[in-house]
N, C-alpha and C positions, 0 to 999 in steps of 0.2 A: 669220142668213143669210150674213153676211160670213165667219163662222167656217166654215160649211159649204163655201163656195166656196174658202176658203183650204185646207181639208183636201182637197178634190177636186183643186185645183191641185197640191198637194204630192204627192198619190198619182200623178198622171199622170207624174211624173218618175221614179218607182220601178218602173214597169211595164216588164218586159223588152220591147224592141223586136225584131220579127222581123229576122233577119239576112239579108244578101244571099245570093245563090246561090253555089254551089261554084265556086272558081276553076278555071281550065283545068288539065288534067293537067300535072304537073311536080313539081319539087322546090323546096321553100320552107324558109326558116328562120323559126320562130315562137318567141315567148317563152313561158315557163311563167308562168301566172297562179296564184299560190298561194291556194287557197280559204281556208286557215286564217289568211291575212293579208289578208282582204277583197279578194282578187283582185289584189294588188300583184305586179308582176314585180320580180325581183331580178337581172335581167340574164342569167338562165339561158336557154339556147336548146335547142330540139329541131329535128331535121330532119323535115319533113313531106313525105311523098311521096303525091301524089294520082294515081290512075289509074282512070278509068272508074267512079267511085263508091266505090272502095276506098281506104283510107288506111293508111299505115304511119308510125309515129313511131319515130325512131331517135335515139340519143344523139349530140349534136353534138360535134365536136372542140373546140368552145368552151364546153362545158357546165361550169357552176360546181358542179354537184351530183354527188355520188357516187351513182350509180344502183345501189346494192347490188352492187358489183363489176363492173358493166357497163363496157365500153370504147366509145370512139367507133365508131359504125356499128352497134352492137348494137340490136336491135329492142326498144323499150319496150312498144309496143302496136300492134295492127292490127285492122282490122275494116271494116265497111261504114258509109258515111256515111248517116245518116238524120236527117230533120227531126223533132224532138220536138214533141209537141202544144203546147208553149209557144212554138214558133217558133225555138228554138235548134238548132244542128246538134250531133249526138252521134256518137261512135264506138261502133258497136253490133255485136253478133254474134247478135242475136235481134230479129226484127221487133216483138215485144211491147214492146221498150224504149221505143218512141215514146209509150207510154201510162203509163210509170212516173211515180209522184209525185216521187220523189227521184232526181235525176241530178247528175252532176258532183261536183267537189270531193272531200270526205271522206265522201260518202254510201255509197260502195261501188257506186253505180250507174254507168251509162255516162259516159265522159269527154265533157266539153263542149269544142267547138272554136269559136272566134269568128274567122271569116274577115275581118271588118271590122277588128278590133283586132289580128289575127294573133297570137292567144294560144291556148294549150292550158291548160285549168283542171285543176290537179292538187293533190293533198294532200301 
């Protein structure tokens, strides 16, 4: 019984918690959370522009990563913010994305944004 309770207790810490709501319209600086490095940030920044449920990600002037020839101000990604069935926010261009099994990171699915941690998950 104690082993079962221990396993249940451990599991409760690995379950994704639903994120807070979308911040107000505006321009923010978020860090890149690298999926291939367990979500660690390496100090790389992206500019996040939020406007009425639409999101645009741009290369920051303080970016540490070469974005395949991109320069500061270039758009990396844009789309509609949608809450995935798991409770996390995604950048999406298709309403069906909210039901996808694989999202974020290196899956090829929609990008995950965490407003609480101020991170964008990328590969």
